[in-house]
NUPASE-96223 format. One line per 10 residues: number of its first residue (from 1); their letters; for each residue x, y, z of C-alpha. Coordinates in steps of 0.25 Angstrom, whole numbers. Example, Ala and Ser with C-alpha at 12.3 -4.5 7.8 and 13.67 -1.06 7.14 Angstrom:
# residues 2
1> as> 49 -18 31 | 55 -4 29
***
This chain:
# residues 381
1> mkigvpkeif> 392 470 541 | 403 477 533 | 401 483 520 | 415 485 512 | 415 495 500 | 428 493 492 | 434 503 482 | 431 497 468 | 442 492 461 | 437 491 446
11> tnenrvavtp> 444 499 437 | 438 512 435 | 427 509 445 | 424 522 453 | 411 517 460 | 409 513 475 | 399 503 480 | 395 511 492 | 394 527 494 | 395 534 507
21> dvasklikkg> 380 536 508 | 378 521 506 | 388 517 516 | 381 526 526 | 368 519 523 | 374 505 524 | 380 509 537 | 365 513 543 | 362 499 537 | 371 492 548
31> feviieknag> 383 489 538 | 397 494 540 | 403 500 528 | 418 500 524 | 424 506 512 | 437 505 505 | 444 519 505 | 441 526 493 | 431 516 488 | 421 528 484
41> lnagftddky> 431 539 480 | 429 537 465 | 415 538 466 | 417 551 474 | 414 546 489 | 426 548 498 | 430 540 510 | 426 551 519 | 411 549 514 | 412 534 518
51> esagaalynd> 416 537 532 | 405 548 534 | 397 537 530 | 401 528 540 | 409 518 532 | 423 513 536 | 434 516 526 | 445 504 523 | 459 507 517 | 459 494 508
61> aaslyadsdi> 451 484 501 | 456 472 508 | 451 476 522 | 437 481 517 | 435 468 510 | 440 460 522 | 430 468 531 | 418 468 523 | 406 459 523 | 399 466 512
71> vlkvnrptfn> 407 472 500 | 400 481 492 | 407 485 477 | 403 490 464 | 411 480 456 | 414 465 457 | 426 461 465 | 439 461 456 | 454 459 458 | 460 470 467
81> eelqkdeidl> 473 474 461 | 477 481 473 | 476 470 483 | 479 460 473 | 466 453 477 | 452 449 471 | 442 457 479 | 434 444 482 | 446 440 489 | 446 452 498
91> mkegtllisf> 432 449 503 | 429 440 514 | 420 427 513 | 406 431 517 | 407 445 511 | 395 450 502 | 399 457 490 | 389 467 483 | 394 473 470 | 392 471 455
101> ayslhypema> 396 457 453 | 392 454 438 | 393 439 442 | 387 435 428 | 399 442 421 | 409 438 433 | 404 425 438 | 418 421 442 | 418 433 452 | 406 427 459
111> kacaekgidv> 412 413 460 | 424 420 467 | 415 427 477 | 407 414 479 | 420 407 482 | 425 417 491 | 411 418 499 | 408 432 495 | 392 434 493 | 390 443 480
121> igmeaiprtt> 379 452 477 | 380 456 463 | 374 470 461 | 371 467 446 | 362 456 450 | 352 464 458 | 339 460 452 | 332 471 445 | 319 471 453 | 311 483 460
131> laqkmdalss> 316 479 473 | 331 479 468 | 330 492 461 | 338 499 472 | 349 488 471 | 351 489 456 | 364 492 454 | 365 488 440 | 354 498 437 | 361 509 446
141> qaniagyksv> 374 508 439 | 368 507 425 | 360 520 427 | 373 527 429 | 380 520 418 | 369 524 409 | 371 538 412 | 387 539 412 | 385 532 397 | 380 543 391
151> ilsanylrki> 389 553 397 | 401 545 394 | 396 544 379 | 393 558 379 | 407 562 382 | 413 554 371 | 402 558 361 | 407 570 352 | 393 577 352 | 383 582 362
161> fplmmtaagt> 370 575 366 | 359 585 365 | 354 592 352 | 360 607 352 | 355 618 344 | 366 628 343 | 368 640 333 | 379 631 326 | 368 621 323 | 361 609 330
171> iqparvvimg> 369 598 336 | 361 585 335 | 359 577 348 | 367 564 350 | 361 551 347 | 362 540 359 | 360 525 358 | 358 517 371 | 357 502 370 | 349 496 382
181> agvaglqalg> 339 502 389 | 342 497 403 | 346 506 415 | 360 511 408 | 353 513 394 | 341 521 400 | 349 530 408 | 360 532 397 | 346 537 388 | 341 546 399
191> takrlgaive> 355 552 400 | 358 553 385 | 344 560 383 | 346 570 394 | 359 574 386 | 351 576 374 | 354 564 365 | 345 556 356 | 345 542 363 | 340 529 357
201> vsdirpavke> 339 516 365 | 340 502 361 | 335 490 369 | 329 476 365 | 318 478 375 | 306 486 369 | 301 488 384 | 311 499 387 | 307 507 375 | 298 515 384
211> eveslggrfi> 308 518 393 | 318 523 383 | 308 532 377 | 304 538 390 | 319 542 393 | 319 549 378 | 326 539 371 | 322 532 357 | 321 517 358 | 328 508 348
221> evetdesmed> 318 498 344 | 320 484 338 | 307 479 332 | 305 465 337 | 294 455 342 | 302 449 351 | 301 451 366 | 315 457 371 | 312 456 386 | 313 445 395
231> eggyakease> 303 443 407 | 311 453 416 | 310 464 406 | 325 462 402 | 330 461 387 | 331 447 383 | 341 441 372 | 335 446 358 | 335 437 345 | 345 438 333
241> eflqkqkeli> 334 445 325 | 331 455 335 | 346 458 338 | 349 460 323 | 337 470 322 | 342 478 334 | 356 478 329 | 351 484 315 | 343 495 323 | 354 497 333
251> fkhvtnadiv> 364 500 322 | 357 512 316 | 355 518 329 | 369 515 335 | 376 520 322 | 368 534 324 | 370 536 338 | 381 545 344 | 382 537 357 | 378 522 359
261> ittalvpgkk> 377 517 373 | 375 502 376 | 371 496 389 | 367 481 386 | 371 471 397 | 368 457 398 | 370 451 412 | 382 440 412 | 384 442 397 | 392 450 387
271> apilvteemv> 384 462 383 | 378 462 370 | 384 469 358 | 375 480 354 | 384 489 346 | 393 483 337 | 407 488 330 | 399 490 317 | 389 500 324 | 400 507 330
281> knmrpgsvvl> 408 508 316 | 394 514 310 | 392 525 322 | 397 540 320 | 411 543 324 | 411 549 337 | 400 541 342 | 400 534 356 | 397 520 361 | 396 517 375
291> dmavefggnc> 396 502 379 | 390 500 394 | 391 486 393 | 407 485 389 | 410 479 403 | 401 467 399 | 406 465 385 | 400 477 379 | 389 481 370 | 398 488 359
301> eisekdkaak> 406 478 352 | 419 487 352 | 418 493 366 | 430 492 375 | 429 491 390 | 433 504 397 | 437 511 385 | 432 522 376 | 436 518 362 | 434 524 349
311> khgvtiiges> 431 514 339 | 426 517 324 | 425 532 329 | 415 528 340 | 419 530 355 | 415 517 362 | 415 518 377 | 416 506 385 | 415 511 399 | 413 498 409
321> nlpslvatna> 409 506 421 | 400 518 418 | 395 519 432 | 409 521 438 | 410 534 430 | 399 539 438 | 404 533 451 | 396 542 461 | 383 540 458 | 385 526 453
331> sevyaknlla> 392 523 467 | 380 529 474 | 368 521 467 | 376 508 467 | 379 510 483 | 363 513 484 | 361 500 476 | 370 492 486 | 363 499 498 | 350 494 493
341> llehissegn> 355 480 491 | 361 480 505 | 348 485 511 | 341 474 504 | 349 463 508 | 354 468 523 | 348 470 537 | 355 479 548 | 369 477 540 | 368 462 538
351> inldfedeiv> 366 456 525 | 356 444 521 | 354 439 507 | 341 432 506 | 340 424 493 | 326 424 493 | 327 439 489 | 328 442 474 | 337 453 476 | 347 445 484
361> kgsvicykke> 345 432 475 | 348 439 462 | 360 446 467 | 368 438 475 | 379 431 467 | 387 424 477 | 382 419 491 | 389 410 502 | 400 405 492 | 391 403 480
371> vvnertkall> 387 409 467 | 372 411 469 | 369 419 457 | 363 409 448 | 369 415 435 | 382 418 440 | 382 403 446 | 379 398 431 | 390 405 425 | 400 399 435
381> q> 395 384 432
***
């Protein structure tokens, strides 16, 4: 089977789905690999590296899609301005597309793929199980985004992070508040601590307190008798009373912070508002808010997608694609996630989707002209 890797066409997307190293491994597994020219250039991977790995180069996306049995992408298919065609229409019937699909946010894309007869695996839908860890692209990209969120915020802040004792006096360390102790939040905590900041972390799940403290963070705890976790260990919807308590406590910490980084996302729903305009108004001039959820509505009430805007004296960063700013490493780990998935679902260069397998069942969005993911299907009814 031929694996096609097109150049990503989303604005400001620098990542590529397959690196030369992973291309050579896929070829050893029995696949042919074809790459659109310059597909990896923005991530630091040149065409000659792909050729040395054994991949074939294609001059244009149209012929690459036409020849591909499997298409590996970072982003969901979108309209190709240059060809004046949607990427879905460039694929042949029976193609297996593997990419971030976000079908709970874009169910119409899943419907269009099903109608065209394109099978889709959504990398964001890989179950978070021990077996699937190597394929967990959401975590691999969130890890990199958490690191970059701190570096980007530090760049806008007019202060240094560490405590510094000089002949001219003592410089106090920066105060960083991180909202959400998931993969991105914990990586942001670790990065900010290494730079010397005082870091506080808020999360509605008391169970993450130990993890936060083990990385040197202070846990902002809302006292409650409620259980804030579901059976799977994920945060569940909180009561009005809890949310009010949390808001009052968070207000104090946010308005005292130099940097606030928000990381809260809810699959298929608009991101929850964590930082209100009122909080921003009460922050010190020169402070920074970085909203990692801006693509899906934003955690900050006044953030703007792909803009760093100054409002009420505070810089609010709405960078929607942080991993793209660290494209080399983001591409390397994403390509390895894809490789692990393909090793799991293939044998000797042929794909076998076994729906008894929990990874396949959880991640396949479209199959044989049907939308098979239950939650996506429900959105289309």
